[in-house]
N, C-alpha and C positions, 0 to 999 in steps of 0.2 A: 368526600373531603372538600370543604369550601375554603377558599382563600379570601381573606378580607384585606382590603387595601384602603387605608384612610386617604382622604383627599390630600393631606399634607405630604404623604410619603410616595405619591405617584411620581414615577419618572418615565421618560419615553420607553425605556427597556422593560418596565414592569409589566406592561400589557403583553409584550412579546413573550416574556418568561412565563407568565400565567397561561398564555395560549399553548406554549410548548409543554408545560406541565399537564394541562388538560388533554392534549393529544397523546402524550405518553401514558397517562392514566387510562385513556380509552384503548390504546393499543395493548396495554398489559391486561386489561379486563377481557379483551378478545382472545387472549392466549388460553389454551386449555386443551386437554386431550380429547380425542374422539369427535371433534367438531368437523363439520363439512368445510371444505376449502372455500375461501371467499368468492372465487370465480363461480363456484357452483351455486352459492347463495344468491349472488348477483343475477345469474341467469334464471334462477328458479323463482325467486321472490321479488326482486327489485327490478322489474322490467317495465318497459313502456307498453307492453302488450299484456293482455289479461290472462294469458295462459303460459305454460312452460315453453320457454323459447327454443329449447332443444327439440321438443316434439313438433313445434310449429315449423321450424326450419327443416326438420327431417321430412315432414309431411309435404312441404312445398317442393323439396328436392326430389322426393319419390314420385310425385305427380307432375313433375315439370314437363313431361312429354304430352300431357293432356291439356286441352284448352280449359282455362278456369272461368267459371261463371260468377262465382262469389267467393270472396275471402274476407273474413272478419276476424282480425287478430284479437280484438277485445273479447268476443264471444267464443273464439276458437273454432270457427267453422270454415271449412274449405269445401266448395262444391265444384265439380268439373262439369263440362258439357259432354255430350256424347262423343266417344272416341272409337273409331274403327281402325283396327290394326291393318296396315296396308297389305299384309300377307293373308288376311282373312276379312275382306271387305263386307261379307254377308253377316257379320256379327259386330255389335257395338256395345260399349259399356259406359256407364256413368258412375262416378264415385263421389261419396260424401264422407268427409272426415270431421269428427268432432273431438276437440281436446277439452277435457272436462275439469282439469285441475292445473295448479301451478307447479306441482311436483312431477318429476320424471318417474312415472309408474305405469305399469302395463294397463291397469284399470282406468287410467286417465285418458285413454285413447279408444275411440269407437269409430270403426270403419263400416260403411254400408255401401253396397254396390247394386246396381241395376243392370240387367243385360237384355238386349233385344236381338232377334235374328230376322233377317230379311226373308220375306215370303212374297208370293205373287200379289197379295193384298197390301203389302207394305211391311213396316216394322212391327213385330209381334213380341210381346214380353216373354222372356224365357227365364228359367231358374238360374241362379248363381250358385255354384258349388261353395259350400261353407269353407272348404279348404282354400279357395281363392281369396276370400276375405281374410282368413287367418294368415295366409302367406303375406298379404299386403300389410297387415298389422305388424307382423314379424319384421318385415323389411324396414318399416318406419321406426319401430322401436330399436332395432339394431343400429340404424343410422343415427338416431337421437343419442344413443349411448356412446357411439363413436365421436359425435360432436362434443359431448360432455367430457369425454376422456381427453380429447385434444385441447379443450378449453382450460382444463385444470392441470395440463402438463403431464399427463400420464398415459 
């Protein structure tokens, strides 16, 4: 719907009324069943970072105890430095998280981990159990869902 206003009939309030009509029309157009809440869309699609903000924040929260080497919110990459648990100083791990999409989905998250153990000759690469990486992914996804739930008020 287009409103035409001739030059002769313009009054100071005409533009304000036209603006209110346009805002009301946009608001009504946004109403509909089954749509995602605006807070969810804002965090998922309209962000200043290139990836899902819930996954990004959840990843940073989950890895907060480890020193970070690289964080790239546009590319969705977080890389930690080696971290040794004080209770087990003969073992250290390094984690890399990649967020691959703007949507909050399990397949939008990829976690990789490296592990080393101390031996007489120095640090030696050791295998990482798949369950460890899976558990880390689960923690991040659960945290991201909690952040989303809190943001949309539910």
